[in-house]
Residue frames as qw, qx, qy, qz and C-alpha x, y, z in Angstrom:
[[0.312, 0.909, 0.102, 0.256, -27.46, -15.28, -18.72],
 [0.657, 0.098, -0.229, 0.711, -23.98, -13.84, -18.51],
 [0.292, -0.790, -0.315, 0.437, -23.49, -10.97, -16.12],
 [0.410, 0.608, 0.159, 0.661, -22.99, -7.51, -17.58],
 [0.418, -0.598, -0.280, 0.624, -21.41, -4.69, -15.57],
 [0.331, 0.654, 0.354, 0.581, -22.26, -1.24, -16.84],
 [0.244, -0.715, -0.237, 0.611, -21.54, 2.38, -16.13],
 [0.441, 0.764, 0.286, 0.374, -21.45, 5.64, -18.10],
 [0.444, -0.410, -0.051, 0.795, -19.14, 8.65, -18.22],
 [0.281, 0.907, 0.198, -0.243, -19.60, 12.16, -19.56],
 [0.635, 0.727, -0.087, 0.245, -17.31, 13.97, -22.01],
 [0.079, -0.815, 0.493, -0.294, -14.86, 14.66, -19.19],
 [0.609, 0.129, -0.775, 0.107, -14.66, 10.91, -18.39],
 [0.221, -0.199, 0.621, -0.725, -16.46, 11.55, -15.10],
 [0.032, -0.248, -0.968, -0.005, -18.97, 8.89, -14.01],
 [0.360, -0.108, -0.089, -0.922, -22.57, 9.90, -14.82],
 [0.858, -0.186, -0.064, -0.475, -24.28, 6.58, -14.09],
 [0.014, 0.416, -0.884, 0.213, -23.22, 3.51, -12.08],
 [0.736, -0.119, -0.508, -0.431, -25.15, 0.22, -12.48],
 [0.777, -0.488, 0.207, -0.340, -26.16, -2.07, -9.64],
 [0.984, 0.060, -0.048, 0.158, -23.96, -4.94, -10.85],
 [0.530, 0.542, -0.299, 0.580, -20.78, -2.84, -11.22],
 [0.363, -0.693, 0.298, -0.546, -21.47, -1.54, -7.67],
 [0.927, -0.313, 0.156, -0.135, -21.48, -5.12, -6.40],
 [0.872, 0.330, -0.143, 0.332, -18.38, -5.99, -8.34],
 [0.401, 0.542, -0.290, 0.679, -16.30, -3.07, -7.10],
 [0.473, -0.461, -0.587, 0.468, -17.90, -2.48, -3.74],
 [0.108, -0.129, -0.041, 0.985, -18.39, 1.19, -4.68],
 [0.231, 0.644, 0.677, -0.273, -21.89, 2.65, -4.44],
 [0.335, 0.686, 0.392, 0.513, -23.36, 5.06, -7.00],
 [0.239, -0.963, -0.122, -0.030, -23.40, 7.88, -4.41],
 [0.605, -0.626, 0.285, 0.401, -19.67, 7.39, -3.84],
 [0.610, 0.024, 0.542, 0.578, -18.73, 7.33, -7.54],
 [0.334, 0.811, 0.434, 0.206, -20.89, 9.83, -9.41],
 [0.042, 0.996, -0.072, 0.011, -18.87, 12.83, -10.62],
 [0.564, -0.601, 0.494, 0.277, -15.51, 11.12, -10.14],
 [0.365, 0.580, -0.636, -0.356, -13.05, 10.36, -12.93],
 [0.941, -0.017, -0.167, -0.293, -13.81, 6.76, -13.86],
 [0.718, 0.309, -0.547, 0.298, -10.22, 5.55, -13.38],
 [0.183, -0.504, 0.540, -0.649, -10.42, 6.60, -9.70],
 [0.681, -0.145, 0.520, -0.495, -12.81, 3.70, -9.02],
 [0.920, 0.287, 0.256, -0.072, -12.24, 1.31, -11.98],
 [0.611, -0.256, 0.466, 0.586, -9.07, 0.15, -13.79],
 [0.263, 0.689, -0.195, -0.646, -8.29, 2.54, -16.65],
 [0.804, 0.348, 0.474, 0.088, -8.95, 1.08, -20.12],
 [0.116, -0.683, 0.416, 0.589, -6.20, 1.70, -22.64],
 [0.830, 0.509, 0.209, 0.096, -5.76, 1.32, -26.38],
 [0.616, 0.471, -0.183, 0.604, -2.02, 1.50, -26.74],
 [0.347, -0.086, -0.414, 0.837, -1.06, 4.52, -24.71],
 [0.256, -0.231, -0.126, -0.930, -4.41, 6.34, -25.18],
 [0.362, 0.140, 0.707, -0.591, -7.49, 6.06, -22.97],
 [0.096, 0.248, 0.876, 0.402, -10.01, 4.01, -24.95],
 [0.064, 0.742, 0.610, -0.272, -12.99, 6.02, -23.65],
 [0.021, -0.700, 0.121, 0.703, -11.40, 9.22, -24.93],
 [0.123, -0.154, 0.771, 0.605, -10.83, 7.48, -28.25],
 [0.113, 0.494, 0.855, 0.114, -14.49, 6.45, -28.50],
 [0.026, 0.816, 0.330, -0.474, -15.54, 10.04, -27.73],
 [0.096, -0.572, 0.392, 0.714, -13.10, 11.52, -30.24],
 [0.011, 0.094, -0.814, -0.573, -14.09, 9.18, -33.10],
 [0.622, 0.107, 0.164, -0.758, -17.78, 8.93, -32.13],
 [0.676, 0.226, -0.644, -0.278, -17.47, 5.19, -32.78],
 [0.887, -0.375, 0.123, -0.239, -18.34, 2.02, -30.82],
 [0.270, 0.575, -0.763, 0.119, -15.25, 0.11, -29.68],
 [0.945, -0.238, -0.042, -0.221, -15.26, -3.56, -28.72],
 [0.094, 0.646, -0.738, 0.171, -12.38, -5.18, -26.85],
 [0.927, -0.100, -0.304, -0.195, -12.34, -8.94, -26.52],
 [0.881, -0.255, -0.238, 0.321, -10.60, -10.56, -23.52],
 [0.152, 0.819, -0.221, 0.508, -9.15, -7.26, -22.43],
 [0.691, -0.179, -0.518, 0.472, -6.59, -7.65, -19.66],
 [0.285, -0.899, -0.054, -0.330, -7.22, -5.39, -16.67],
 [0.572, 0.108, -0.506, 0.636, -4.40, -4.38, -14.37],
 [0.379, -0.791, -0.036, -0.479, -5.25, -3.06, -10.93],
 [0.091, -0.593, 0.661, -0.450, -3.56, -3.11, -7.50],
 [0.751, -0.217, 0.443, -0.439, -5.75, -6.01, -6.40],
 [0.729, 0.032, 0.677, 0.100, -5.38, -8.54, -9.19],
 [0.130, 0.321, -0.603, -0.719, -5.17, -9.21, -12.91],
 [0.511, 0.355, 0.757, -0.200, -8.28, -10.36, -14.79],
 [0.014, -0.096, 0.573, 0.814, -9.83, -10.15, -18.21],
 [0.378, 0.526, 0.687, -0.330, -13.20, -9.62, -19.83],
 [0.310, 0.473, 0.563, 0.603, -15.04, -8.33, -22.92],
 [0.063, -0.520, -0.265, 0.810, -15.67, -4.58, -23.12],
 [0.262, 0.641, 0.545, 0.473, -18.15, -2.58, -25.24],
 [0.180, -0.435, -0.170, 0.866, -17.76, 1.18, -25.31],
 [0.219, 0.643, 0.661, 0.318, -20.79, 2.89, -26.86],
 [0.086, 0.112, -0.015, 0.990, -20.90, 6.66, -27.57],
 [0.066, 0.633, 0.687, -0.350, -24.00, 8.35, -26.03],
 [0.203, 0.198, 0.399, 0.872, -25.31, 10.51, -28.80],
 [0.133, 0.685, 0.514, -0.498, -27.72, 13.44, -28.63],
 [0.454, 0.816, 0.327, 0.142, -28.96, 15.98, -31.15],
 [0.047, -0.974, 0.220, 0.027, -26.15, 18.25, -30.04],
 [0.407, 0.620, -0.660, 0.119, -23.44, 15.60, -30.39],
 [0.735, -0.098, -0.643, 0.193, -21.75, 12.97, -28.20],
 [0.408, -0.773, 0.117, -0.471, -22.36, 13.58, -24.45],
 [0.459, -0.547, 0.672, -0.196, -20.38, 10.63, -23.15],
 [0.521, 0.235, -0.788, -0.227, -19.94, 6.87, -23.47],
 [0.848, -0.320, 0.181, -0.381, -21.50, 3.76, -21.89],
 [0.189, 0.488, -0.850, 0.055, -19.10, 1.00, -20.80],
 [0.915, -0.157, 0.065, -0.366, -20.31, -2.58, -20.48],
 [0.052, 0.501, -0.862, 0.052, -17.99, -5.36, -19.22],
 [0.919, -0.049, 0.084, -0.381, -18.97, -9.02, -19.59],
 [0.938, 0.199, -0.262, 0.108, -17.46, -12.50, -19.71],
 [0.191, -0.793, 0.523, -0.246, -15.13, -11.74, -16.82],
 [0.693, 0.213, -0.682, 0.096, -12.76, -14.70, -16.56],
 [0.758, -0.621, -0.164, -0.117, -13.27, -16.34, -13.14],
 [0.545, 0.309, -0.479, 0.615, -10.46, -15.42, -10.77],
 [0.438, -0.432, -0.595, 0.517, -10.01, -13.97, -7.33],
 [0.126, 0.269, 0.040, 0.954, -10.68, -10.37, -8.24],
 [0.457, -0.553, -0.359, -0.597, -14.31, -10.25, -7.10],
 [0.764, -0.455, -0.421, 0.179, -13.58, -12.07, -3.88],
 [0.530, -0.050, -0.205, 0.821, -10.67, -9.71, -3.18],
 [0.074, -0.407, -0.147, -0.899, -12.76, -6.65, -3.91],
 [0.621, -0.584, -0.379, -0.360, -15.51, -7.84, -1.58],
 [0.740, -0.362, -0.356, 0.441, -13.01, -8.65, 1.17],
 [0.340, 0.126, -0.078, 0.929, -11.39, -5.22, 0.72],
 [0.281, -0.534, -0.270, -0.751, -14.81, -3.61, 0.95],
 [0.720, -0.539, -0.435, 0.018, -15.47, -5.37, 4.23],
 [0.619, -0.200, -0.229, 0.724, -12.23, -3.96, 5.54],
 [0.100, 0.314, 0.137, 0.934, -13.10, -0.49, 4.19],
 [0.494, -0.610, -0.410, -0.464, -16.55, -0.67, 5.85],
 [0.713, -0.480, -0.374, 0.348, -14.89, -1.49, 9.14],
 [0.450, 0.003, -0.079, 0.890, -12.55, 1.47, 8.72],
 [0.109, -0.528, -0.311, -0.783, -15.47, 3.82, 8.10],
 [0.621, -0.673, -0.293, -0.273, -16.88, 3.07, 11.56],
 [0.732, -0.062, -0.403, 0.546, -13.49, 2.89, 13.34],
 [0.142, 0.327, -0.204, 0.912, -13.32, 6.60, 14.18],
 [0.566, -0.476, -0.134, -0.659, -16.85, 6.60, 15.64],
 [0.875, -0.272, -0.395, 0.071, -16.02, 3.44, 17.58],
 [0.557, 0.150, -0.377, 0.725, -12.82, 4.97, 18.91],
 [0.174, -0.414, 0.134, -0.883, -14.72, 7.95, 20.27],
 [0.747, -0.380, -0.246, -0.487, -17.40, 5.72, 21.73],
 [0.825, -0.098, -0.485, 0.274, -14.90, 3.55, 23.58],
 [0.247, 0.447, -0.371, 0.776, -13.33, 6.47, 25.42],
 [0.470, -0.495, 0.148, -0.716, -16.10, 7.08, 27.97],
 [0.936, -0.275, -0.109, -0.189, -16.67, 3.47, 29.09],
 [0.759, 0.256, -0.387, 0.457, -12.91, 2.99, 29.15],
 [0.027, 0.506, -0.384, 0.772, -12.52, 5.78, 31.64],
 [0.734, -0.409, 0.059, -0.538, -15.29, 4.28, 33.76],
 [0.961, -0.009, -0.262, 0.088, -13.53, 0.88, 33.71],
 [0.501, 0.412, -0.418, 0.636, -10.27, 2.52, 34.67],
 [0.327, -0.532, 0.291, -0.725, -11.89, 4.15, 37.69],
 [0.911, -0.266, -0.037, -0.314, -13.40, 0.83, 38.74],
 [0.858, 0.187, -0.361, 0.312, -10.01, -0.91, 38.45],
 [0.188, 0.495, -0.429, 0.732, -8.32, 1.72, 40.59],
 [0.618, -0.456, 0.171, -0.616, -11.07, 1.35, 43.23],
 [0.976, -0.109, -0.157, -0.103, -10.71, -2.46, 43.30],
 [0.690, 0.334, -0.421, 0.485, -6.90, -2.33, 43.48],
 [0.053, -0.506, 0.401, -0.762, -7.09, 0.00, 46.46],
 [0.737, -0.356, 0.105, -0.565, -9.92, -1.81, 48.28],
 [0.994, -0.095, 0.047, -0.028, -8.35, -5.27, 47.84],
 [0.219, 0.833, -0.498, 0.102, -4.68, -4.30, 48.11],
 [0.407, -0.472, 0.763, -0.172, -3.94, -7.38, 50.22],
 [0.872, 0.236, 0.402, -0.148, -5.26, -9.86, 47.58],
 [0.331, -0.462, 0.615, 0.547, -2.22, -10.89, 45.46],
 [0.405, 0.293, 0.796, 0.340, -4.21, -12.57, 42.70],
 [0.190, 0.873, 0.447, -0.052, -6.56, -9.61, 42.31],
 [0.171, -0.837, 0.215, 0.473, -3.67, -7.19, 42.36],
 [0.414, -0.165, 0.715, 0.538, -2.05, -9.11, 39.48],
 [0.316, 0.580, 0.706, 0.255, -5.22, -8.91, 37.43],
 [0.028, 0.944, 0.261, -0.201, -5.76, -5.22, 38.13],
 [0.315, -0.630, 0.405, 0.583, -2.17, -4.40, 37.23],
 [0.358, 0.107, 0.763, 0.527, -2.56, -6.12, 33.88],
 [0.181, 0.773, 0.602, 0.080, -5.95, -4.41, 33.32],
 [0.131, -0.885, -0.007, 0.447, -4.41, -1.01, 34.05],
 [0.330, -0.382, 0.584, 0.636, -1.62, -1.64, 31.54],
 [0.289, 0.358, 0.792, 0.401, -4.11, -2.76, 28.89],
 [0.075, 0.887, 0.424, -0.166, -6.41, 0.24, 29.52],
 [0.189, -0.773, 0.231, 0.560, -3.42, 2.56, 29.09],
 [0.352, -0.111, 0.740, 0.562, -2.38, 0.74, 25.91],
 [0.230, 0.617, 0.722, 0.213, -5.87, 1.04, 24.43],
 [0.037, -0.914, -0.222, 0.337, -6.15, 4.69, 25.46],
 [0.248, -0.595, 0.432, 0.631, -2.80, 5.48, 23.81],
 [0.322, 0.156, 0.796, 0.488, -3.83, 3.61, 20.64],
 [0.167, 0.799, 0.578, 0.013, -7.10, 5.53, 20.44],
 [0.138, -0.858, 0.044, 0.493, -5.23, 8.84, 20.87],
 [0.280, -0.354, 0.641, 0.620, -2.78, 7.91, 18.10],
 [0.303, 0.408, 0.809, 0.297, -5.61, 6.71, 15.88],
 [0.087, 0.878, 0.448, -0.147, -7.67, 9.89, 16.27],
 [0.100, -0.874, 0.195, 0.435, -4.67, 12.13, 15.68],
 [0.858, 0.507, -0.021, 0.081, -3.25, 9.86, 12.93],
 [0.044, -0.850, 0.519, -0.077, 0.20, 10.22, 14.63],
 [0.983, -0.088, 0.145, 0.069, 1.42, 6.72, 13.80],
 [0.208, 0.850, -0.483, 0.031, 5.23, 6.68, 13.84],
 [0.653, 0.331, -0.657, 0.179, 8.21, 4.40, 14.07],
 [0.102, -0.410, 0.649, -0.633, 8.40, 4.94, 17.86],
 [0.815, -0.157, 0.097, -0.550, 5.39, 2.63, 18.23],
 [0.909, 0.163, -0.383, 0.021, 7.62, -0.34, 17.54],
 [0.352, -0.718, 0.541, -0.259, 9.72, -1.92, 20.25],
 [0.371, 0.293, -0.881, 0.033, 11.79, -5.01, 20.83],
 [0.717, -0.264, 0.175, -0.622, 9.29, -7.47, 22.31],
 [0.073, -0.169, 0.979, -0.091, 9.45, -10.90, 23.85],
 [0.569, -0.114, -0.507, -0.638, 6.51, -12.74, 22.30],
 [0.512, -0.195, -0.814, 0.196, 6.56, -15.31, 25.13],
 [0.092, -0.189, -0.499, 0.841, 6.02, -12.51, 27.69],
 [0.388, 0.030, -0.202, -0.899, 3.16, -11.12, 25.58],
 [0.613, -0.128, -0.705, -0.333, 1.52, -14.54, 25.47],
 [0.364, -0.187, -0.768, 0.493, 1.92, -15.01, 29.20],
 [0.169, 0.140, 0.256, -0.941, -0.02, -11.82, 29.73],
 [0.564, -0.002, -0.434, -0.702, -2.74, -13.03, 27.33],
 [0.493, -0.101, -0.862, 0.060, -2.81, -16.32, 29.24],
 [0.115, -0.232, -0.629, 0.733, -3.67, -14.43, 32.41],
 [0.307, 0.147, -0.038, -0.939, -6.20, -12.13, 30.64],
 [0.625, 0.011, -0.538, -0.565, -8.11, -15.05, 29.13],
 [0.110, 0.090, -0.930, 0.340, -8.01, -17.22, 32.27],
 [0.403, 0.201, 0.532, -0.717, -11.55, -16.30, 33.44],
 [0.657, 0.344, -0.275, -0.611, -12.98, -17.05, 29.99],
 [0.511, 0.253, -0.815, -0.104, -11.36, -20.45, 29.73],
 [0.032, -0.026, 0.845, -0.534, -12.25, -21.33, 33.34],
 [0.522, 0.218, 0.263, -0.781, -15.90, -20.34, 32.73],
 [0.773, 0.356, -0.259, -0.457, -16.22, -22.59, 29.68],
 [0.863, -0.270, 0.428, -0.001, -14.26, -25.50, 31.20],
 [0.726, 0.654, -0.190, 0.099, -11.48, -25.12, 28.66],
 [0.803, -0.411, 0.146, 0.406, -8.06, -26.55, 29.43],
 [0.303, 0.928, -0.213, -0.029, -5.26, -24.11, 28.47],
 [0.880, -0.186, 0.213, 0.382, -1.91, -25.51, 27.47],
 [0.253, 0.944, -0.209, -0.020, 0.79, -22.91, 26.73],
 [0.869, -0.173, 0.175, 0.429, 4.25, -24.09, 25.71],
 [0.104, 0.968, -0.148, -0.173, 6.91, -21.47, 25.30],
 [0.893, 0.243, 0.025, 0.378, 9.83, -22.23, 23.01],
 [0.509, -0.498, 0.129, 0.690, 13.25, -20.63, 22.85],
 [0.424, 0.723, 0.389, 0.382, 12.64, -17.64, 20.60],
 [0.384, 0.002, -0.084, 0.920, 14.36, -14.25, 20.16],
 [0.109, 0.691, 0.365, -0.614, 12.73, -10.88, 20.84],
 [0.398, 0.399, 0.556, 0.610, 11.44, -9.16, 17.68],
 [0.002, -0.186, -0.063, 0.980, 10.68, -5.55, 16.72],
 [0.060, -0.516, -0.789, -0.327, 6.92, -5.14, 16.61],
 [0.326, -0.380, 0.052, -0.864, 4.07, -2.85, 17.54],
 [0.064, -0.019, 0.896, -0.438, 2.97, -4.51, 20.81],
 [0.497, 0.280, 0.387, -0.724, -0.68, -3.47, 20.50],
 [0.621, 0.379, -0.421, -0.542, -1.06, -4.72, 16.89],
 [0.429, 0.215, -0.876, -0.037, 0.40, -8.17, 17.55],
 [0.178, 0.058, 0.790, -0.584, -1.47, -8.56, 20.85],
 [0.609, 0.312, 0.210, -0.699, -4.75, -7.89, 19.05],
 [0.578, 0.360, -0.624, -0.384, -3.82, -10.21, 16.16],
 [0.239, 0.113, -0.944, 0.196, -3.14, -13.07, 18.61],
 [0.288, 0.152, 0.638, -0.698, -6.18, -12.27, 20.76],
 [0.619, 0.280, -0.204, -0.705, -8.44, -12.38, 17.69],
 [0.578, 0.200, -0.772, -0.171, -7.44, -15.98, 17.09],
 [0.146, 0.011, -0.868, 0.474, -7.50, -17.05, 20.76],
 [0.409, 0.172, 0.387, -0.808, -10.92, -15.50, 21.31],
 [0.689, 0.227, -0.398, -0.561, -12.28, -17.26, 18.25],
 [0.456, 0.137, -0.875, 0.084, -10.85, -20.55, 19.60],
 [0.080, 0.069, 0.734, -0.671, -12.45, -19.98, 23.03],
 [0.544, 0.210, 0.097, -0.806, -15.75, -19.03, 21.47],
 [0.634, 0.225, -0.629, -0.390, -15.68, -22.25, 19.45],
 [0.463, -0.009, -0.850, 0.252, -15.37, -24.34, 22.69],
 [0.425, -0.434, 0.161, -0.778, -18.30, -23.06, 24.79],
 [0.915, -0.267, -0.107, -0.283, -18.95, -26.69, 25.86],
 [0.690, -0.566, 0.429, 0.137, -15.37, -27.35, 26.93],
 [0.835, 0.517, -0.058, 0.178, -12.23, -28.41, 25.16],
 [0.707, -0.417, 0.116, 0.559, -8.51, -27.73, 24.95],
 [0.300, 0.951, -0.073, 0.017, -6.69, -24.62, 23.84],
 [0.828, -0.184, 0.154, 0.506, -3.07, -25.17, 22.84],
 [0.225, 0.967, -0.115, 0.021, -0.65, -22.27, 22.27],
 [0.835, -0.240, 0.182, 0.460, 2.96, -22.89, 21.38],
 [0.215, 0.933, -0.236, -0.164, 5.90, -20.80, 20.19],
 [0.814, -0.181, 0.389, 0.392, 9.03, -21.89, 18.39],
 [0.018, 0.647, -0.452, -0.614, 11.57, -20.91, 15.77],
 [0.773, 0.343, 0.529, 0.079, 11.01, -22.11, 12.22],
 [0.118, -0.499, 0.471, 0.718, 12.98, -21.54, 9.02],
 [0.645, 0.549, 0.530, -0.043, 11.13, -21.34, 5.72],
 [0.625, 0.689, 0.147, 0.336, 12.83, -20.66, 2.36],
 [0.596, 0.220, -0.224, 0.739, 15.93, -19.43, 4.20],
 [0.171, -0.589, 0.064, -0.787, 14.01, -16.95, 6.39],
 [0.271, -0.111, -0.817, 0.497, 13.85, -17.31, 10.19],
 [0.422, -0.517, -0.283, -0.689, 10.34, -16.85, 11.73],
 [0.209, -0.050, 0.747, -0.629, 8.84, -16.83, 15.17],
 [0.406, -0.232, -0.743, -0.480, 5.92, -19.21, 14.82],
 [0.360, -0.060, 0.565, -0.740, 2.87, -18.87, 17.12],
 [0.348, -0.129, -0.854, -0.365, 0.60, -21.88, 16.79],
 [0.416, -0.032, 0.467, -0.780, -2.93, -21.75, 18.29],
 [0.362, -0.070, -0.847, -0.383, -5.20, -24.74, 18.14],
 [0.528, -0.116, 0.406, -0.737, -8.58, -25.66, 19.54],
 [0.095, 0.093, 0.990, 0.053, -10.79, -28.80, 19.75],
 [0.416, 0.369, 0.282, -0.782, -13.91, -26.97, 18.60],
 [0.747, 0.426, 0.457, -0.229, -16.25, -27.84, 15.72],
 [0.495, -0.093, 0.558, 0.660, -13.75, -26.77, 13.03],
 [0.359, 0.609, -0.097, -0.701, -14.34, -24.94, 9.75],
 [0.838, 0.409, 0.362, -0.001, -15.49, -26.62, 6.57],
 [0.622, -0.129, 0.398, 0.662, -12.59, -26.89, 4.10],
 [0.311, 0.633, 0.468, 0.533, -14.45, -24.70, 1.58],
 [0.184, -0.946, -0.176, -0.202, -14.41, -21.83, 4.13],
 [0.760, -0.378, -0.064, 0.525, -10.81, -21.97, 5.34],
 [0.410, 0.401, 0.131, 0.809, -9.64, -19.08, 3.09],
 [0.174, -0.416, -0.418, 0.789, -9.69, -16.00, 5.39],
 [0.141, 0.108, -0.258, -0.950, -11.06, -13.85, 2.56],
 [0.452, -0.197, -0.649, -0.580, -14.13, -16.10, 2.10],
 [0.245, -0.319, -0.820, 0.407, -15.05, -16.74, 5.74],
 [0.148, -0.693, -0.418, -0.568, -18.40, -14.91, 6.10],
 [0.044, -0.316, 0.439, -0.840, -18.84, -12.39, 8.82],
 [0.417, -0.427, -0.802, -0.006, -20.96, -13.95, 11.56],
 [0.345, -0.852, -0.353, -0.176, -22.91, -12.32, 14.36],
 [0.579, -0.747, 0.038, 0.325, -19.79, -11.63, 16.42],
 [0.281, 0.913, -0.271, -0.118, -17.63, -10.51, 13.46],
 [0.788, -0.340, 0.440, 0.264, -15.29, -13.52, 13.41],
 [0.728, 0.525, 0.261, 0.356, -14.65, -13.01, 9.71],
 [0.128, 0.939, -0.130, 0.292, -13.31, -9.51, 10.40],
 [0.619, -0.705, 0.345, 0.014, -11.19, -10.79, 13.29],
 [0.825, -0.037, 0.438, 0.355, -9.31, -13.29, 11.16],
 [0.533, 0.735, 0.195, 0.371, -9.14, -10.84, 8.24],
 [0.126, -0.956, 0.191, -0.184, -7.58, -8.15, 10.48],
 [0.744, -0.496, 0.415, 0.168, -5.15, -10.68, 11.97],
 [0.794, 0.299, 0.352, 0.395, -4.01, -11.66, 8.48],
 [0.314, 0.879, 0.053, 0.356, -3.57, -8.02, 7.44],
 [0.390, -0.868, 0.302, -0.054, -1.50, -7.25, 10.54],
 [0.799, -0.291, 0.455, 0.265, 0.76, -10.30, 10.11],
 [0.696, 0.512, 0.315, 0.393, 1.24, -9.61, 6.41],
 [0.093, 0.976, -0.047, 0.190, 2.26, -6.02, 7.20],
 [0.476, -0.713, 0.507, 0.090, 5.33, -7.52, 8.96],
 [0.453, 0.512, -0.679, -0.267, 6.11, -9.57, 5.86],
 [0.298, -0.142, 0.908, -0.256, 4.78, -12.60, 7.74],
 [0.492, -0.061, -0.616, -0.612, 1.95, -14.94, 6.89],
 [0.573, -0.124, 0.551, -0.594, -0.98, -16.82, 8.43],
 [0.352, 0.068, -0.878, -0.318, -2.01, -20.42, 7.87],
 [0.644, -0.122, 0.370, -0.659, -5.28, -22.06, 8.86],
 [0.342, 0.088, -0.914, -0.201, -5.82, -25.83, 8.99],
 [0.520, -0.044, 0.462, -0.717, -9.20, -27.11, 10.03],
 [0.253, -0.082, -0.918, -0.294, -11.42, -30.16, 9.72],
 [0.581, -0.380, -0.160, -0.701, -15.13, -30.24, 10.41],
 [0.871, -0.409, -0.171, -0.212, -15.65, -31.75, 13.84],
 [0.866, -0.037, -0.222, 0.447, -11.90, -31.96, 14.60],
 [0.417, -0.760, -0.073, 0.493, -10.92, -28.38, 15.51],
 [0.461, 0.860, 0.015, 0.218, -8.82, -25.64, 14.02],
 [0.683, -0.390, 0.056, 0.614, -5.13, -24.72, 14.05],
 [0.304, 0.945, 0.039, 0.116, -3.93, -21.24, 13.17],
 [0.757, -0.192, 0.051, 0.623, -0.23, -20.57, 12.62],
 [0.102, 0.994, 0.009, -0.042, 1.15, -17.02, 12.73],
 [0.803, 0.062, 0.064, 0.590, 4.64, -16.50, 11.21],
 [0.041, -0.995, 0.034, 0.080, 6.55, -13.34, 12.09],
 [0.750, 0.440, -0.207, 0.449, 10.00, -12.83, 10.48],
 [0.655, -0.532, -0.214, 0.493, 12.75, -12.11, 12.96],
 [0.459, -0.210, 0.132, 0.853, 14.56, -9.45, 11.00],
 [0.016, 0.392, 0.416, 0.821, 11.77, -7.16, 9.83],
 [0.092, 0.330, 0.549, -0.762, 9.29, -4.76, 11.38],
 [0.323, 0.651, 0.686, -0.045, 5.79, -3.83, 10.32],
 [0.254, 0.461, 0.311, 0.791, 5.01, -1.14, 7.81],
 [0.043, -0.379, -0.389, 0.839, 4.30, 2.24, 9.33],
 [0.068, 0.512, 0.682, 0.518, 0.87, 3.18, 7.92]]
């Protein structure tokens, strides 16, 4: 049986009912849509320059649109639409909209992926507040250790990096909670230096899991980035690689310049010798969220890289490991959001 996606609007074109299937398609629940103008949560349906739902209300007549082309910010798709006036003894009180025969495309997948990202955003503020208290406790512990073991060079190096990272996270949380994101957050950054810090930060993890780390730093220019964003994007990939090699393996990280279609990029390549990802799951948007949220990690990394007009590539083979390539253009900075 073909799927039918239904919802209803009142005479003001505000949503009065929202079916279970349309909720799954759009990722919008009934509680979040009821009372809103329908075009706030669903692509507006036009007949020429006039809203088709208004036309059905005005003429009190059923309207059928075959293979109607929807335009929305996410994708282009088409489907059959039935618009039925809802009649009462006192007249027409609204219309019921039913969409069927949606032509297979990426719209549903994109909507679901976007909803996952939206769900993450809904909890981000709570998480930011929750991180503050343990972060302060960690900061106090680091200060204590750095003072107590001031004569231990290796420990001092670790505590110095930890202090810098704690400060960076604290600043990020402050900016996030106040929504004061501005151009000043971007700075000219040496990606190799950033990776060298990550190499030190992840040393204990790789050592614990008997993972050989092989970092090769190429001759690359500094680029204008938000340090925290790119650090998190890279760490998401490296942590996934480490997690995939709990029984040992090799982590390779390389940097180099690469020119694609006339544009110069800094390429960061991260590969592991873990179990790999089945080819049908390589698309970042379709990797399911697992217990530790790996799907979100890769999704967030892709979103960050794309905000710099860069791109992410994943190559993997079951049983042979995974390689992730991050491309950051040299002459552009991320969007200030």
